[in-house]
C-alpha positions in Angstrom: -20.8 -36.2 41.9 -19.8 -37.1 38.5 -16.2 -37.4 38.0 -14.5 -35.6 34.9 -13.8 -38.0 32.2 -10.2 -38.6 31.6 -8.6 -36.7 28.7 -7.4 -38.6 25.8 -7.4 -36.1 22.8 -10.3 -37.7 21.2 -13.0 -35.4 19.7 -15.7 -37.4 21.0 -14.7 -37.2 24.6 -14.0 -33.5 24.2 -17.6 -33.1 23.1 -19.0 -35.2 25.7 -17.1 -33.2 28.3 -18.4 -30.1 27.0 -22.0 -31.1 26.7 -21.8 -32.3 30.5 -20.4 -28.9 31.6 -22.6 -26.8 29.6 -25.8 -28.9 29.8 -26.2 -28.1 26.2 -26.7 -29.8 22.7 -23.6 -29.0 20.9 -22.6 -30.0 17.6 -18.7 -29.8 17.4 -16.6 -29.1 14.4 -12.9 -29.0 14.5 -10.8 -26.7 12.1 -7.5 -25.6 11.1 -8.4 -22.1 11.0 -5.4 -20.0 12.6 -7.3 -16.8 12.6 -10.6 -17.9 14.3 -9.6 -20.3 17.1 -13.2 -20.7 18.8 -16.5 -19.6 17.3 -20.3 -20.6 18.2 -23.9 -19.5 17.5 -26.9 -21.1 18.9 -29.9 -21.7 17.1 -33.2 -23.3 18.3 -31.6 -24.7 21.5 -28.5 -26.3 19.4 -25.0 -24.6 20.0 -22.8 -25.0 16.9 -19.3 -24.9 17.9 -16.2 -24.6 15.8 -12.7 -25.0 17.5 -9.4 -25.2 16.5 -8.1 -28.8 17.0 -5.4 -27.7 19.1 -8.1 -28.0 21.8 -7.9 -31.7 21.6 -4.7 -31.1 23.7 -6.5 -28.8 26.1 -6.1 -29.8 29.9 -9.5 -30.1 31.9 -9.4 -26.7 33.4 -9.1 -25.0 30.0 -12.1 -27.0 28.7 -14.1 -26.1 31.8 -13.3 -22.5 31.1 -14.3 -23.1 27.5 -17.8 -24.6 28.6 -18.3 -21.5 31.0 -17.4 -19.3 28.0 -20.0 -21.0 25.8 -22.7 -20.4 28.4 -21.5 -16.7 29.0 -19.7 -14.8 26.2 -18.8 -12.2 28.8 -16.9 -14.1 31.2 -13.2 -13.6 31.2 -11.0 -16.6 29.8 -7.4 -16.2 31.0 -6.7 -19.9 30.8 -8.1 -20.1 27.1 -5.8 -17.1 26.1 -2.9 -18.6 27.7 -3.4 -21.9 26.0 -3.8 -20.3 22.7 -0.6 -18.3 23.2 1.3 -21.4 24.1 0.1 -23.3 21.3 -0.1 -20.9 18.5 3.8 -21.0 17.9 3.4 -24.6 17.0 1.0 -24.0 14.4 2.2 -24.4 10.7 2.8 -21.0 9.1 0.9 -20.5 6.0 3.0 -19.1 3.1 2.3 -15.6 2.1 -0.1 -15.1 -0.8 1.9 -13.7 -3.3 0.4 -10.3 -4.9 0.4 -10.2 -8.7 1.3 -6.5 -9.4 -0.7 -5.1 -12.4 1.1 -1.8 -13.0 -0.1 -1.4 -16.8 -3.4 -0.2 -17.1 -5.7 0.9 -20.1 -4.6 4.4 -20.2 -1.7 4.8 -17.8 1.6 2.5 -16.9 2.1 2.8 -13.2 5.5 1.1 -13.2 7.4 3.8 -15.6 5.6 6.6 -13.6 7.0 5.3 -10.2 10.3 4.6 -11.8 10.6 8.4 -12.7 9.2 9.7 -9.3 11.5 7.5 -7.3 14.6 8.5 -9.2 13.4 12.3 -9.2 12.4 12.7 -5.7 13.9 9.8 -3.7 17.1 9.0 -5.4 15.8 5.6 -6.3 15.6 4.3 -2.8 12.0 3.3 -2.7 11.7 -0.4 -2.9 7.8 -0.6 -2.9 6.1 -2.5 -5.7 3.0 -0.7 -7.3 -0.1 -1.9 -8.8 -3.6 -0.9 -9.8 -6.0 -1.9 -7.0 -9.1 -4.2 -7.8 -12.1 -2.7 -9.0 -14.9 -2.4 -6.5 -18.2 -0.9 -6.3 -20.0 0.9 -3.4 -18.6 2.1 -0.3 -14.8 1.7 -1.2 -15.2 3.7 -4.2 -17.5 6.4 -2.8 -14.7 7.1 0.0 -12.3 8.0 -2.8 -9.3 6.2 -1.3 -7.1 7.2 -4.4 -3.9 5.5 -3.1 -2.6 3.5 -0.1 0.7 2.0 0.9 1.0 -1.1 2.8 4.1 -1.4 4.9 3.7 -5.0 5.5 3.7 -6.0 2.0 5.7 -2.9 0.7 3.2 -2.3 -1.9 1.6 0.9 -3.2 -2.0 0.6 -4.7 -3.6 3.0 -6.9 -7.4 3.2 -7.3 -8.3 2.0 -10.8 -10.8 4.6 -11.2 -7.8 7.0 -12.1 -7.1 4.8 -15.0 -9.2 7.2 -17.4 -8.1 9.1 -20.4 -9.1 12.5 -18.8 -6.8 11.9 -15.6 -3.7 13.9 -16.3 -0.4 12.2 -15.7 0.6 14.8 -13.2 -2.1 14.0 -11.1 -1.2 10.4 -10.9 2.4 11.1 -10.4 1.3 13.2 -7.4 -0.6 10.2 -6.0 2.4 7.9 -6.5 4.6 10.6 -4.8 2.2 10.8 -2.0 2.5 7.2 -1.3 6.1 6.9 -1.7 6.4 9.5 0.9 4.6 7.1 3.3 7.1 4.4 2.3 10.0 6.7 2.9 9.0 8.3 6.0 6.9 5.5 7.7 4.5 6.4 10.7 5.7 9.3 13.3 4.5 9.3 16.7 3.5 12.5 18.6 2.4 12.3 22.2 2.3 8.4 21.9 0.0 8.8 19.1 0.4 7.6 15.5 0.7 10.8 13.1 0.3 9.6 9.4 0.5 13.0 8.0 2.9 14.6 10.2 4.1 18.3 9.7 7.4 17.2 8.1 5.2 15.0 5.8 3.0 18.0 4.7 6.3 19.9 4.1 7.8 17.3 1.9 4.5 16.8 0.0 4.7 20.4 -1.1 7.9 19.6 -2.8 6.1 17.9 -5.6 6.8 20.1 -8.6 3.1 20.0 -9.6 1.7 20.1 -5.9 -0.7 23.2 -6.5 -1.8 22.1 -9.9 -2.8 18.6 -8.7 -4.8 20.0 -5.8 -6.6 22.3 -8.1 -7.5 19.4 -10.6 -8.7 17.2 -7.8 -11.0 20.0 -6.5 -12.5 20.5 -9.9 
């Protein structure tokens, strides 16, 4: 029986051990990708493996479980999961990408609109930024997601298909009001389930002064 090679934190030794345990031809690339710690594909008898470089610090039992996972994707990997949890906290935190807010469109200025809606309906307490979204074709446009609020970034985005001369200001104000309601109310829970548009949300939505008019324009 061949004894396990001593671990030294070296890429070549890690690769050699994985080849021994999997009996496979492996091409290893180490990465600093914090969102995908392990990925591999097999092509013409060769396994192309990408690992976060934290695995250079992995104990032999973790390496053995990794080898088993390469041979069988369906196997459970408690040691790997625990290893990643323990080491994830030591990874350098990437600075958040700063979102550039573009509120001035060709026909409509969202910043002035948001300021007015905020003061009229929310007493100025909404702190969310607002911007036109990026122009996309295909599925995203077909679904007609006209507005969205991201609680993590505290940003409201409005679909740029609404930046048109024939879109009335009251309808855009309604979209802004709807998303500000999300920012103001958060997500409710009912029977342990998330309820984005709760009964209270729908009640407050109707307080918008052009509510019926906006819905009628949307249907047309």
